[in-house]
N, CA, C and O atoms as a GROMACS GRO file, in nm:
protein
  444
    1MET      N    1   5.488   0.660  18.769
    1MET     CA    2   5.513   0.676  18.902
    1MET      C    3   5.394   0.798  18.962
    1MET      O    4   5.356   0.894  18.894
    2PRO      N    5   5.352   0.770  19.093
    2PRO     CA    6   5.250   0.844  19.128
    2PRO      C    7   5.301   0.948  19.146
    2PRO      O    8   5.423   0.966  19.148
    3SER      N    9   5.185   1.063  19.168
    3SER     CA   10   5.198   1.207  19.174
    3SER      C   11   5.207   1.225  19.312
    3SER      O   12   5.170   1.148  19.400
    4ALA      N   13   5.289   1.393  19.325
    4ALA     CA   14   5.291   1.400  19.458
    4ALA      C   15   5.182   1.390  19.538
    4ALA      O   16   5.180   1.353  19.656
    5SER      N   17   5.067   1.435  19.452
    5SER     CA   18   4.917   1.453  19.566
    5SER      C   19   4.904   1.309  19.606
    5SER      O   20   4.904   1.273  19.724
    6ARG      N   21   4.892   1.217  19.488
    6ARG     CA   22   4.894   1.066  19.564
    6ARG      C   23   4.940   1.010  19.685
    6ARG      O   24   4.875   0.951  19.772
    7ARG      N   25   5.111   1.049  19.678
    7ARG     CA   26   5.176   1.017  19.788
    7ARG      C   27   5.146   1.091  19.904
    7ARG      O   28   5.162   1.030  20.009
    8ALA      N   29   5.101   1.219  19.911
    8ALA     CA   30   5.067   1.267  20.043
    8ALA      C   31   4.933   1.192  20.059
    8ALA      O   32   4.924   1.153  20.175
    9LYS      N   33   4.839   1.162  19.993
    9LYS     CA   34   4.702   1.086  20.048
    9LYS      C   35   4.757   0.964  20.110
    9LYS      O   36   4.731   0.954  20.230
   10SER      N   37   4.832   0.864  20.056
   10SER     CA   38   4.824   0.742  20.108
   10SER      C   39   4.883   0.782  20.270
   10SER      O   40   4.820   0.769  20.375
   11LYS      N   41   5.035   0.837  20.252
   11LYS     CA   42   5.077   0.873  20.440
   11LYS      C   43   5.002   0.892  20.527
   11LYS      O   44   5.008   0.842  20.640
   12SER      N   45   4.894   0.989  20.473
   12SER     CA   46   4.793   1.057  20.565
   12SER      C   47   4.676   0.950  20.631
   12SER      O   48   4.620   0.946  20.741
   13ALA      N   49   4.667   0.847  20.484
   13ALA     CA   50   4.607   0.732  20.519
   13ALA      C   51   4.615   0.634  20.587
   13ALA      O   52   4.528   0.557  20.628
   14ALA      N   53   4.758   0.639  20.602
   14ALA     CA   54   4.863   0.535  20.732
   14ALA      C   55   4.858   0.603  20.822
   14ALA      O   56   4.864   0.540  20.928
   15ALA      N   57   4.852   0.683  20.831
   15ALA     CA   58   4.848   0.762  20.970
   15ALA      C   59   4.726   0.734  21.036
   15ALA      O   60   4.744   0.693  21.151
   16THR      N   61   4.606   0.743  21.000
   16THR     CA   62   4.496   0.671  21.054
   16THR      C   63   4.450   0.570  21.038
   16THR      O   64   4.459   0.512  20.929
   17PRO      N   65   4.393   0.527  21.129
   17PRO     CA   66   4.346   0.354  21.126
   17PRO      C   67   4.223   0.368  21.012
   17PRO      O   68   4.144   0.462  21.018
   18SER      N   69   4.219   0.291  20.935
   18SER     CA   70   4.103   0.251  20.859
   18SER      C   71   4.010   0.200  20.925
   18SER      O   72   3.907   0.254  20.887
   19LYS      N   73   3.990   0.128  20.998
   19LYS     CA   74   3.883   0.077  21.072
   19LYS      C   75   3.898   0.101  21.251
   19LYS      O   76   4.005   0.110  21.310
   20PRO      N   77   3.772   0.108  21.309
   20PRO     CA   78   3.753   0.091  21.422
   20PRO      C   79   3.791  -0.020  21.488
   20PRO      O   80   3.776  -0.127  21.428
   21LEU      N   81   3.839  -0.020  21.603
   21LEU     CA   82   3.825  -0.134  21.708
   21LEU      C   83   3.703  -0.230  21.740
   21LEU      O   84   3.611  -0.202  21.817
   22ARG      N   85   3.720  -0.359  21.661
   22ARG     CA   86   3.562  -0.409  21.695
   22ARG      C   87   3.589  -0.452  21.872
   22ARG      O   88   3.686  -0.488  21.937
   23PRO      N   89   3.445  -0.424  21.901
   23PRO     CA   90   3.356  -0.461  22.028
   23PRO      C   91   3.417  -0.624  22.080
   23PRO      O   92   3.453  -0.717  22.008
   24PHE      N   93   3.412  -0.616  22.226
   24PHE     CA   94   3.450  -0.727  22.212
   24PHE      C   95   3.335  -0.852  22.244
   24PHE      O   96   3.262  -0.819  22.337
   25VAL      N   97   3.310  -0.952  22.202
   25VAL     CA   98   3.188  -1.023  22.188
   25VAL      C   99   3.229  -1.171  22.232
   25VAL      O  100   3.283  -1.249  22.153
   26ALA      N  101   3.206  -1.196  22.333
   26ALA     CA  102   3.201  -1.332  22.421
   26ALA      C  103   3.195  -1.445  22.331
   26ALA      O  104   3.091  -1.449  22.266
   27HIS      N  105   3.283  -1.546  22.308
   27HIS     CA  106   3.286  -1.632  22.230
   27HIS      C  107   3.138  -1.760  22.296
   27HIS      O  108   3.096  -1.708  22.399
   28HIS      N  109   3.096  -1.830  22.283
   28HIS     CA  110   2.969  -1.888  22.348
   28HIS      C  111   3.048  -2.030  22.440
   28HIS      O  112   3.003  -2.096  22.534
   29LEU      N  113   3.154  -2.037  22.384
   29LEU     CA  114   3.228  -2.149  22.488
   29LEU      C  115   3.321  -2.101  22.619
   29LEU      O  116   3.363  -2.174  22.708
   30LEU      N  117   3.340  -1.977  22.607
   30LEU     CA  118   3.383  -1.892  22.701
   30LEU      C  119   3.279  -1.902  22.822
   30LEU      O  120   3.162  -1.864  22.818
   31PRO      N  121   3.354  -1.971  22.944
   31PRO     CA  122   3.300  -1.962  23.077
   31PRO      C  123   3.270  -1.803  23.121
   31PRO      O  124   3.355  -1.715  23.105
   32ARG      N  125   3.111  -1.772  23.191
   32ARG     CA  126   3.114  -1.684  23.233
   32ARG      C  127   3.210  -1.626  23.384
   32ARG      O  128   3.226  -1.701  23.481
   33HIS      N  129   3.263  -1.488  23.380
   33HIS     CA  130   3.384  -1.441  23.471
   33HIS      C  131   3.307  -1.333  23.571
   33HIS      O  132   3.254  -1.235  23.520
   34GLU      N  133   3.304  -1.349  23.678
   34GLU     CA  134   3.269  -1.253  23.775
   34GLU      C  135   3.379  -1.233  23.838
   34GLU      O  136   3.456  -1.320  23.880
   35VAL      N  137   3.391  -1.096  23.847
   35VAL     CA  138   3.492  -1.040  23.961
   35VAL      C  139   3.417  -1.022  24.084
   35VAL      O  140   3.297  -0.997  24.091
   36LEU      N  141   3.504  -1.038  24.189
   36LEU     CA  142   3.452  -1.019  24.300
   36LEU      C  143   3.443  -0.878  24.395
   36LEU      O  144   3.508  -0.793  24.333
   37SER      N  145   3.409  -0.842  24.470
   37SER     CA  146   3.417  -0.715  24.535
   37SER      C  147   3.530  -0.732  24.650
   37SER      O  148   3.550  -0.827  24.726
   38GLU      N  149   3.573  -0.652  24.642
   38GLU     CA  150   3.687  -0.687  24.776
   38GLU      C  151   3.641  -0.744  24.920
   38GLU      O  152   3.713  -0.816  24.990
   39GLU      N  153   3.535  -0.709  24.948
   39GLU     CA  154   3.461  -0.795  25.068
   39GLU      C  155   3.418  -0.950  25.027
   39GLU      O  156   3.438  -1.042  25.107
   40GLU      N  157   3.363  -0.972  24.911
   40GLU     CA  158   3.342  -1.113  24.860
   40GLU      C  159   3.460  -1.190  24.865
   40GLU      O  160   3.458  -1.307  24.903
   41THR      N  161   3.572  -1.127  24.825
   41THR     CA  162   3.707  -1.175  24.809
   41THR      C  163   3.724  -1.223  24.941
   41THR      O  164   3.728  -1.344  24.961
   42ARG      N  165   3.736  -1.133  25.041
   42ARG     CA  166   3.775  -1.169  25.156
   42ARG      C  167   3.716  -1.291  25.190
   42ARG      O  168   3.780  -1.396  25.196
   43ARG      N  169   3.548  -1.278  25.223
   43ARG     CA  170   3.466  -1.360  25.249
   43ARG      C  171   3.462  -1.547  25.189
   43ARG      O  172   3.430  -1.652  25.245
   44VAL      N  173   3.506  -1.519  25.071
   44VAL     CA  174   3.544  -1.619  24.976
   44VAL      C  175   3.669  -1.723  25.051
   44VAL      O  176   3.666  -1.838  25.095
   45LEU      N  177   3.764  -1.629  25.042
   45LEU     CA  178   3.896  -1.695  25.076
   45LEU      C  179   3.882  -1.742  25.239
   45LEU      O  180   3.946  -1.835  25.288
   46GLU      N  181   3.791  -1.662  25.308
   46GLU     CA  182   3.766  -1.726  25.434
   46GLU      C  183   3.698  -1.864  25.443
   46GLU      O  184   3.739  -1.952  25.518
   47THR      N  185   3.609  -1.876  25.376
   47THR     CA  186   3.519  -1.981  25.335
   47THR      C  187   3.663  -2.121  25.280
   47THR      O  188   3.660  -2.237  25.321
   48LEU      N  189   3.745  -2.080  25.208
   48LEU     CA  190   3.809  -2.151  25.142
   48LEU      C  191   3.939  -2.173  25.222
   48LEU      O  192   4.034  -2.227  25.166
   49GLU      N  193   3.949  -2.123  25.387
   49GLU     CA  194   4.053  -2.134  25.438
   49GLU      C  195   4.198  -2.144  25.357
   49GLU      O  196   4.266  -2.245  25.376
   50THR      N  197   4.224  -2.089  25.309
   50THR     CA  198   4.342  -2.069  25.206
   50THR      C  199   4.365  -1.867  25.194
   50THR      O  200   4.286  -1.778  25.225
   51VAL      N  201   4.486  -1.859  25.144
   51VAL     CA  202   4.522  -1.716  25.147
   51VAL      C  203   4.530  -1.704  24.982
   51VAL      O  204   4.545  -1.807  24.917
   52ALA      N  205   4.523  -1.603  24.930
   52ALA     CA  206   4.490  -1.575  24.785
   52ALA      C  207   4.615  -1.615  24.697
   52ALA      O  208   4.609  -1.660  24.582
   53GLU      N  209   4.728  -1.591  24.770
   53GLU     CA  210   4.855  -1.674  24.680
   53GLU      C  211   4.864  -1.774  24.611
   53GLU      O  212   4.917  -1.785  24.500
   54ARG      N  213   4.800  -1.872  24.692
   54ARG     CA  214   4.753  -2.009  24.680
   54ARG      C  215   4.670  -2.046  24.609
   54ARG      O  216   4.643  -2.164  24.590
   55LEU      N  217   4.603  -1.928  24.544
   55LEU     CA  218   4.514  -1.962  24.412
   55LEU      C  219   4.558  -1.958  24.275
   55LEU      O  220   4.645  -1.878  24.241
   56PRO      N  221   4.498  -2.045  24.184
   56PRO     CA  222   4.594  -2.014  24.074
   56PRO      C  223   4.551  -1.855  24.020
   56PRO      O  224   4.454  -1.798  24.070
   57LYS      N  225   4.616  -1.803  23.934
   57LYS     CA  226   4.593  -1.674  23.874
   57LYS      C  227   4.567  -1.645  23.758
   57LYS      O  228   4.600  -1.717  23.664
   58ILE      N  229   4.495  -1.520  23.742
   58ILE     CA  230   4.467  -1.478  23.586
   58ILE      C  231   4.485  -1.338  23.527
   58ILE      O  232   4.405  -1.255  23.571
   59LEU      N  233   4.582  -1.289  23.426
   59LEU     CA  234   4.659  -1.163  23.435
   59LEU      C  235   4.508  -1.075  23.403
   59LEU      O  236   4.400  -1.124  23.369
   60GLY      N  237   4.534  -0.964  23.420
   60GLY     CA  238   4.446  -0.869  23.409
   60GLY      C  239   4.394  -0.846  23.300
   60GLY      O  240   4.276  -0.811  23.294
   61SER      N  241   4.460  -0.858  23.206
   61SER     CA  242   4.444  -0.887  23.072
   61SER      C  243   4.341  -0.985  22.966
   61SER      O  244   4.298  -0.972  22.851
   62ASP      N  245   4.330  -1.072  23.056
   62ASP     CA  246   4.285  -1.197  23.008
   62ASP      C  247   4.137  -1.182  22.950
   62ASP      O  248   4.052  -1.125  23.018
   63PRO      N  249   4.109  -1.232  22.826
   63PRO     CA  250   3.974  -1.187  22.772
   63PRO      C  251   3.883  -1.209  22.846
   63PRO      O  252   3.794  -1.124  22.849
   64GLY      N  253   3.871  -1.329  22.934
   64GLY     CA  254   3.717  -1.365  22.998
   64GLY      C  255   3.712  -1.289  23.048
   64GLY      O  256   3.591  -1.270  23.044
   65LEU      N  257   3.771  -1.173  23.134
   65LEU     CA  258   3.747  -1.097  23.229
   65LEU      C  259   3.611  -1.012  23.160
   65LEU      O  260   3.500  -1.014  23.214
   66GLN      N  261   3.636  -0.947  23.045
   66GLN     CA  262   3.583  -0.876  22.954
   66GLN      C  263   3.387  -0.945  22.927
   66GLN      O  264   3.309  -0.913  22.838
   67THR      N  265   3.364  -1.046  23.044
   67THR     CA  266   3.259  -1.076  22.964
   67THR      C  267   3.194  -1.046  23.152
   67THR      O  268   3.096  -1.108  23.194
   68ASP      N  269   3.243  -0.979  23.209
   68ASP     CA  270   3.210  -0.930  23.311
   68ASP      C  271   3.193  -0.799  23.292
   68ASP      O  272   3.287  -0.720  23.300
   69PRO      N  273   3.058  -0.759  23.261
   69PRO     CA  274   3.035  -0.575  23.275
   69PRO      C  275   3.120  -0.481  23.394
   69PRO      O  276   3.204  -0.392  23.382
   70LYS      N  277   3.059  -0.545  23.511
   70LYS     CA  278   3.136  -0.432  23.620
   70LYS      C  279   3.320  -0.454  23.597
   70LYS      O  280   3.408  -0.382  23.644
   71PHE      N  281   3.330  -0.527  23.546
   71PHE     CA  282   3.494  -0.550  23.559
   71PHE      C  283   3.554  -0.433  23.420
   71PHE      O  284   3.657  -0.365  23.423
   72VAL      N  285   3.455  -0.443  23.311
   72VAL     CA  286   3.495  -0.355  23.183
   72VAL      C  287   3.436  -0.238  23.239
   72VAL      O  288   3.516  -0.146  23.220
   73ALA      N  289   3.340  -0.199  23.297
   73ALA     CA  290   3.319  -0.048  23.364
   73ALA      C  291   3.428  -0.015  23.446
   73ALA      O  292   3.479   0.093  23.415
   74GLY      N  293   3.479  -0.071  23.536
   74GLY     CA  294   3.593  -0.042  23.662
   74GLY      C  295   3.725  -0.012  23.564
   74GLY      O  296   3.798   0.086  23.572
   75ARG      N  297   3.735  -0.112  23.478
   75ARG     CA  298   3.885  -0.053  23.424
   75ARG      C  299   3.876   0.049  23.307
   75ARG      O  300   3.978   0.102  23.262
   76ASP      N  301   3.760   0.073  23.263
   76ASP     CA  302   3.746   0.191  23.187
   76ASP      C  303   3.734   0.333  23.295
   76ASP      O  304   3.713   0.444  23.248
   77ALA      N  305   3.747   0.315  23.407
   77ALA     CA  306   3.717   0.393  23.513
   77ALA      C  307   3.852   0.418  23.597
   77ALA      O  308   3.891   0.512  23.665
   78GLY      N  309   3.906   0.292  23.563
   78GLY     CA  310   4.063   0.345  23.616
   78GLY      C  311   4.109   0.226  23.717
   78GLY      O  312   4.225   0.203  23.752
   79GLU      N  313   3.988   0.155  23.758
   79GLU     CA  314   3.997   0.126  23.891
   79GLU      C  315   4.117  -0.012  23.890
   79GLU      O  316   4.164  -0.059  23.787
   80ASN      N  317   4.145  -0.053  24.013
   80ASN     CA  318   4.246  -0.153  24.024
   80ASN      C  319   4.216  -0.274  24.111
   80ASN      O  320   4.192  -0.293  24.230
   81PHE      N  321   4.229  -0.366  23.971
   81PHE     CA  322   4.135  -0.493  24.047
   81PHE      C  323   4.248  -0.589  24.076
   81PHE      O  324   4.208  -0.703  24.097
   82GLN      N  325   4.404  -0.569  24.086
   82GLN     CA  326   4.501  -0.627  24.125
   82GLN      C  327   4.457  -0.702  24.271
   82GLN      O  328   4.422  -0.638  24.371
   83GLY      N  329   4.465  -0.844  24.263
   83GLY     CA  330   4.455  -0.873  24.419
   83GLY      C  331   4.268  -0.925  24.438
   83GLY      O  332   4.237  -1.012  24.519
   84ARG      N  333   4.220  -0.893  24.399
   84ARG     CA  334   4.089  -0.940  24.383
   84ARG      C  335   4.047  -1.080  24.319
   84ARG      O  336   4.116  -1.124  24.226
   85LEU      N  337   3.949  -1.143  24.360
   85LEU     CA  338   3.934  -1.272  24.280
   85LEU      C  339   3.803  -1.263  24.195
   85LEU      O  340   3.707  -1.188  24.210
   86VAL      N  341   3.828  -1.378  24.083
   86VAL     CA  342   3.721  -1.384  23.952
   86VAL      C  343   3.663  -1.522  23.992
   86VAL      O  344   3.733  -1.619  24.023
   87ARG      N  345   3.556  -1.521  23.989
   87ARG     CA  346   3.441  -1.640  24.023
   87ARG      C  347   3.431  -1.662  23.853
   87ARG      O  348   3.407  -1.578  23.766
   88ILE      N  349   3.461  -1.815  23.839
   88ILE     CA  350   3.440  -1.862  23.713
   88ILE      C  351   3.298  -1.975  23.695
   88ILE      O  352   3.295  -2.073  23.769
   89HIS      N  353   3.224  -1.961  23.629
   89HIS     CA  354   3.106  -2.062  23.601
   89HIS      C  355   3.172  -2.124  23.498
   89HIS      O  356   3.244  -2.060  23.420
   90ARG      N  357   3.148  -2.284  23.488
   90ARG     CA  358   3.194  -2.349  23.385
   90ARG      C  359   3.071  -2.483  23.396
   90ARG      O  360   3.041  -2.548  23.496
   91PRO      N  361   3.016  -2.493  23.254
   91PRO     CA  362   2.912  -2.584  23.259
   91PRO      C  363   2.970  -2.750  23.327
   91PRO      O  364   3.089  -2.778  23.339
   92SER      N  365   2.891  -2.816  23.353
   92SER     CA  366   2.985  -2.954  23.430
   92SER      C  367   2.851  -3.069  23.398
   92SER      O  368   2.731  -3.051  23.420
   93ALA      N  369   2.921  -3.191  23.338
   93ALA     CA  370   2.811  -3.267  23.272
   93ALA      C  371   2.768  -3.315  23.449
   93ALA      O  372   2.651  -3.300  23.485
   94THR      N  373   2.832  -3.350  23.510
   94THR     CA  374   2.816  -3.444  23.643
   94THR      C  375   2.781  -3.335  23.784
   94THR      O  376   2.734  -3.376  23.890
   95ALA      N  377   2.818  -3.189  23.754
   95ALA     CA  378   2.779  -3.150  23.874
   95ALA      C  379   2.705  -3.014  23.819
   95ALA      O  380   2.749  -2.912  23.872
   96GLY      N  381   2.603  -2.996  23.726
   96GLY     CA  382   2.550  -2.861  23.668
   96GLY      C  383   2.650  -2.747  23.636
   96GLY      O  384   2.658  -2.703  23.521
   97GLU      N  385   2.724  -2.700  23.736
   97GLU     CA  386   2.828  -2.594  23.700
   97GLU      C  387   2.917  -2.619  23.800
   97GLU      O  388   2.892  -2.652  23.916
   98ALA      N  389   3.012  -2.601  23.752
   98ALA     CA  390   3.141  -2.594  23.851
   98ALA      C  391   3.193  -2.437  23.861
   98ALA      O  392   3.186  -2.348  23.776
   99ILE      N  393   3.235  -2.436  23.967
   99ILE     CA  394   3.278  -2.287  24.025
   99ILE      C  395   3.460  -2.311  24.001
   99ILE      O  396   3.520  -2.417  23.982
  100ALA      N  397   3.499  -2.209  24.007
  100ALA     CA  398   3.662  -2.212  23.990
  100ALA      C  399   3.691  -2.048  24.038
  100ALA      O  400   3.620  -1.953  24.005
  101TYR      N  401   3.809  -2.040  24.122
  101TYR     CA  402   3.826  -1.918  24.160
  101TYR      C  403   4.009  -1.896  24.087
  101TYR      O  404   4.094  -1.981  24.062
  102ARG      N  405   4.013  -1.747  24.072
  102ARG     CA  406   4.137  -1.721  23.991
  102ARG      C  407   4.166  -1.558  24.111
  102ARG      O  408   4.087  -1.488  24.174
  103LEU      N  409   4.329  -1.556  24.092
  103LEU     CA  410   4.332  -1.417  24.162
  103LEU      C  411   4.381  -1.340  24.046
  103LEU      O  412   4.457  -1.394  23.965
  104ILE      N  413   4.337  -1.205  24.031
  104ILE     CA  414   4.398  -1.119  23.917
  104ILE      C  415   4.525  -1.051  23.949
  104ILE      O  416   4.526  -0.968  24.040
  105VAL      N  417   4.599  -1.071  23.901
  105VAL     CA  418   4.782  -1.028  23.869
  105VAL      C  419   4.760  -0.913  23.768
  105VAL      O  420   4.661  -0.899  23.696
  106PRO      N  421   4.874  -0.827  23.774
  106PRO     CA  422   4.900  -0.730  23.696
  106PRO      C  423   4.947  -0.797  23.571
  106PRO      O  424   5.028  -0.890  23.577
  107SER      N  425   4.886  -0.741  23.430
  107SER     CA  426   4.909  -0.772  23.320
  107SER      C  427   5.072  -0.796  23.267
  107SER      O  428   5.145  -0.746  23.351
  108LEU      N  429   5.138  -0.846  23.172
  108LEU     CA  430   5.291  -0.816  23.124
  108LEU      C  431   5.303  -0.668  23.102
  108LEU      O  432   5.414  -0.616  23.111
  109GLY      N  433   5.203  -0.601  23.077
  109GLY     CA  434   5.192  -0.479  23.001
  109GLY      C  435   5.209  -0.366  23.091
  109GLY      O  436   5.254  -0.256  23.057
  110GLY      N  437   5.160  -0.407  23.235
  110GLY     CA  438   5.161  -0.329  23.338
  110GLY      C  439   5.060  -0.282  23.367
  110GLY      O  440   5.062  -0.184  23.442
  111SER      N  441   4.968  -0.318  23.334
  111SER     CA  442   4.816  -0.285  23.369
  111SER      C  443   4.728  -0.398  23.459
  111SER      O  444   4.610  -0.376  23.488
   0.00000   0.00000   0.00000
């Protein structure tokens, strides 16, 4: 049977995480994501001649957004990105680079 002091140690160890969370490292196959400013979002929507609601959506918690340092800094500062566009740069064999746009929507967890 474990002694009382051993049991106390195991309880305190369980209360604190043993490892710090790993920083996000983008995978080489993950395309580059670029969060646009509100002004850039407005200009892109005018150029595409559409409304934001017609574009495909992306959750604010999507790991691809973490490839943009502006997004990470703004998120840590508490900035709201809902309703802004993300420009996704994908390599393409025929076009060289394909650009796609997504509308940021709130995460299922509420952020």
